[in-house]
N, C-alpha and C positions, 0 to 999 in steps of 0.2 A: 343364574342371576348375576349380571355384571355390576361393577361398582366403580366409583371414582375415589381416588385418593387425592385429597386436596391439601396442598401446603398453603397456609394462609399468610397474611401480611405481605403479599406481593402487590406492588403498584404496577399497573399496566400503562403503557404509552404507545400510541400509534393509531392507525386507521382500521376500521372494521366495516365490512359491507353486509347489511342485513340480507337474509335469505328472502326468497319469494314467500308470499303470504300463505301460511298453512290453511287458514279458514276460508280464504278465497279459493285455494286449489281444490278443496273438497267439493265445492259447488261447481266450479268450472269443469273439472274432469268428468263429473256426472253428466253435464250438459252435452258432452260429445255424443251421447247415445241418441240425441234428438234428431240427428241427421245421418243420411247415407253418405254424405260427402266428407272428404277429409277435413279435419280440424287440427291445426298446429298450435301448441301451447308453449310459450316461452317463460323463462324464469320460474320453473317448477322447483320447489325445495326438495332436497334429497333427505327426506325424513321418513320415519317408519310408517306413519299413518298414510302419507301420500303414496309411498311405494306399494303399500298393501292394497290401496285402492286401484292403482294402475295394474297390479297383478290380478285383482279381481275382474277388472274390465277385460283383461286379456283372456281370462278363463271364460268370460261370457261370449267370446268370439270377436271382440274389438281388436283389430290389429294395431299394436302399439310399437312404433318405430322411433327409436331414439336417434335424433339427427344432430344433437349437440349435447354438451354436458347437462344442460338444464332445459332442453327443448325436446318435445316428443310430438310426433305426428300420429294422430288417431284416425282410424278408419272403421266406423261402426256400420258398414254396409251389410254385414252378415252376422247379426247378433243371434246367438243360440239361446232362445228363451227356455228351452228344456233344462238348461243348466241351473235355472232358478229353483228347480225342484230337487236338486242333488244335495247329498250330505256334505259334499265339499263346499258348495256355495253357502250352505247354512253355517258351516264352521267358520269360513273366512269372513262372511258378512257380519256374523255375531261378534267378531273380535274388533270391529271397526265402527265407530260412531257415524262416520261420514257415509256409510253404506245406505243410510236412510234416505239420502237424497237421490238414490237411483229410482225411487218409487215414482216421482213426478215424471221424469223422462220416459221410463218404460210404460207408464200409464198413458202418456200422451201419444207415443208412437205405436205401441203394440196393444194398447187397450187393457193392459193388466200389469200388475207389479206384485212382488213378493219379497219380504225380507224377514229374517229372524229378529228378535229383540236385539238392537244394536249395542255394541260395547262402548268403550271410551272411558273417560275419567270417572272415578267413583267419588263424585262431589255432591251427592244428594239426588233428589228426584229430578229427572229430565224427561218430562212427559212429552208425548207425541200427539196429543189431542188436536193441536192447532193444524198439523199437517192433514190429518184425516177429516177434520171439519171442512177444510178447504176443498179437499178432493170430493167429498160428498156434496158440497154446494155446486160443484161442477157436474154432478150427476153420477159419480162413481159409487159403487157399493163397497162397503168395508166389512172385513171379517177379521176377528182376532181369536186365535186359538191358543190356549195356555199349554197345550201339549208340547213336549220337547223344548221347554224353556220359553215358549211364546213365538208365534208366527203371525205376522201382519200381512194381509192380502187385500188388494184393491183391484177392482175390474170395472170396466165401463165400455160398452159397445159404442157409445156415443157421448163425448164430452161436450157440454154446452156452457157458454159463458154465463156468469152470474155476478151479482153484487154480494160482497161479504165484508163483514166487520170482524176482524180477527180479535180473539179474546186476549191475545198478547202479541207484542211486536217481535215474534220469534224470527231470528235470522234464517235458520235452516227451514222453518215452516214456510216463511215467505218465499224462499228460494224454490222449495219443492212445488208450491202452488203456482208460482210464476212459470216454472218449466212445464207443468201440466197444462196451464192455460194458454200458452202460446200456440198450441195446435188445436185448441177447442173451437167449436163453432160460435161465432158471435163475440160479444164484448164481456170481458171480466173486469170488475172494479174491486180492488183490494184496498180497504181502508184500515188504518192502523198497521200498515205494512212496515216492516223493518226498512231502514234506509242507510245502513252501514255502507262504507265505501266498497266493501267486498260484494254486497248485494247490487250496488250500482254497477260494479264491474261486470257482474253476470248479465244484468239487463243490457248494458252497452254491447256486450258480446252477442247476445241473442238478437239485438237489433241489427247488428252487422250481418247476421245470418239470415235476416229477412223477417224477423219478428216485428211487431208493431206495439211497442211499449212506450207509454208516455207517463210523465210524472216522476221520472227517475231522479232519485235524490230526495224525494218527499215521502210522506207516509200515506200518500194516495196514488196508487198505481192503476192505470187503465191499460188493458191489453186487448187489442183487436186480434182475434185468432186468425191464423193463416193455415194454408193446407200443408205446407212443408217448409223446411229450413235448408239453407245452403251451408257449405263449409266456410271457414274463416281462419284467421290467425289472431292470437290473443297473447298479450304480455301481462303477467300478473304484477300487482303492486308489491313493494317491499313489505315485510311483515311488521306491522305496527307494534305487535306485542314484543317482538324481539328488539325493536328500537327502544321501547320503554324499558325493557329489561337491561339493556346496555347503559341507559342513562342512570338507572338505579345502581347498577354494578359499579359504574365509575365513581359515583358519590360515596358509596360504602367503602371502597378500596382506595380512595384518594387518588384515583387514576386520571390521566389526561388522555381523553379519547375523542377521536373524530368519527362520527357515524356517517358513512357516505350514502348518497343517493336515497334519501329518506322519503321522497315524495311529500314534502312538507304540507301542501294543501289538504292531503288526505289523512293527516294525523289528528285533526280536530283539536280538542282541548288537552290532548295528552301532554304536550310540552308545558302548558300552563299549570297542570296539576303538579308536575314535578318541580316547577318553579315555586309553587306554594309550599313545597317541602324545604325551600331555601336553596335549591340547587341552581347554580348559575349555568345558563345555556346561551350559546350564541348560534343563531341561524346564519349560516354562511352559504348563500345560494340554496342548494337542495341538501346541504349537509348540516349536521348538528355537532357543534364543538362543545365538549364538556371539559372545563379546566379542572385541574387537581384542586380540591378544596379541603382545607384542614377542618373547617367547621361549616355547618349549614343549619339554619334556624327555621323552624316551622312557622308559617304565618298563623295568625288568628283571624277570626271574622272581624268586621269593622267595629263591632261593639266590644271587642276584646275577648269574646268567648272562644272556647277551644275549637280548633279546626276539626271538621268532619269530612272524610273522603268516602263517597259512596258510589255505587254503580248505578247507571241509568241506561236506557236504550239510547242509541245514537241519535243526536250528536252529544249525548252525555258520556260519561267516562265508562270505558269498557270494563266489565267484571274480570276479564282475563288479566288485568294489570293490578288488581287490588292486592294480590299476594306480594307483588314486587314493591308496591308502595309501603305495605306493612313492614317488610324487612328493611327497606331503605330508611324508614323512620326510626329504626332502633338506635342509630348513632347521631340522630339530629338533636338539636336543642329544642325542647318543648314537648307538648303532648298532643296526640291526635287520636280521634276515634275513627276506626275503619269499620264501615257498615256494608257488609256483603249481603245484599237483599235477595239475590237470585238463588244461590245454592247454599243449603244448610250444612254442608260438610266441608266447605272449601277452606275454613279457617282451622281445621283440626290438625294442622302441622305446627301450630305455635308452641305446643309443649316442647318440641325439640329446640326452638329458639330460646325458650325460657331456660332449658337445660344448659344452653350455651352461655347464658348470662343476661339475656334480654329482659327488660322490664315490661311485661305485657300482661294485661288482665283480659282473659277470654270471658266476656260478659255473658254471652249466650252463643248458640251456634252461628249467629249472623253478625255479631259485633265483637270487636276487640279494641281495647285502649292500649296504645303504645306510649310509654313514658321514655322519651329519648335519653340516651346516655351521654350525649354531647362529647363522645370520645373520652370520657373520664374513666371508662372501663372497657377493655377490649373483650370481645366474645372469645370463647375458648372452643377449640376443636373437639368434636365428639363423633361417635358412630350413629348414623341415622338412616332412615329409609325414605325414599321419595314416594309419596302417596299418589301424586298426579303430576301432570306436565308443569303447571305454573308453580305449584308448591315445590317441586323438585328444583327448579331454577332459583327460586327464592332461597332454598336451603344451600344451593351452590354459592349464591352471592354471600350468604352469611358465612359459609366456610372459607371463602376467599378473603374475607375481612378478618377472620378469627386468628387468634394466637395458636400456633401449633398445627397439628394435622387432623383432618376430618375424613371419615369414610362415609360416602353416600351410597347406599345400596338401592337396588331396583332402578338403576338409571335408564332402563328401557323406557320408562315413563318420560324421561327428559328427551331421549332420542326420538320419541314420537312427535315432538314439536320443534326441536332445535337441531339444525343441521351441523354435524361435526363440531359441536360446541367446544369440546376440549381442545381440538386442534386449532381452531380459530382463536380461542382466548390465549392459548399457549404462545401463539405467534406474536402476541403483543405483550407478553410478560407474565402470564399466569403460570401456575405450576399444578397441572391436573394430570393425573396418571389414570388411565383406564385399566382396571384389573379384571 
């Protein structure tokens, strides 16, 4: 198990370029299975989850040819479906949450799909009902076996378009159903569909491949099924979660940072939420400039009541950044309630922040109240463990702002979602040593 040794109280200065979007990559890479023709993907992040998915695709028979540092050409003309029954597939797919999105493409093209219970962050229940509800509406049969840790199977000799109202606006669920529906016979209508920029990117890519999807960017998608899809090229968006992480990191460490090539129109209300924390931001073309700030003060609501930051389906605030908002509020002036509605275990890292000197009340598994220190007291370095990707980076931000040295263990979690984070931050003034 690797660790970071973090020397705190270092102010950073300079430019940093966000990686390609992790959550988009997991959808886009699965979509290459939908066609026999080559698909070239650009701006692929070099992170564990994405590299494991590429490795899994290669084992399935997809030819993966790296043509540049962040570009890969995929050829899925000869997929080996027998591999889905192997122990190797079961082990590799179980270690990766994104493997669930192979179900839609394999069901659409090969009339069947199979995955073990997928892995990923241990942040509470992450049910897959929405995925299978959609597949069954399209005419697939679903079977779940609890043997060997759980196996999900779907099969359908003939997929037919249908109307469906999703029980939740699941991003991965919507992506999976869309990928299954593009090759189904007839028209599929998905109401209460997710509409995140990454889902929009998937739909735009599929349309370039010959799919007929309308309503992209809304919660009502209409899909006219086609017989086959063509190859294409696709460039992924910058990672909005990494951009938000850098904004919070700059504020906590009093650093002056320019975040380059942010694709501002695709960030939604993310910059606004950080501005509500009192953080000064300047939009310079497609870049975000964060000046060094000695103090930042939390907003209140118009009636003077305490600010609440909570997660919502897009275009609301993404749940992946609530951990970053929470840690950033530690040194603000004022009080904020963080309400994590989606996952009941995502706030369980605040005990480490409290041990570092933060004033946080964990109200229940979903809510935490942060009383800002207004830099009257500096956090202190401690030894801690990263429980998931976003909590791991939140602890890293806390350690970078703290007095003394911190050790963060289980940084494999951070590596799952952040590309060479230590090297990139050290280049602008951080002091992070990988042990």
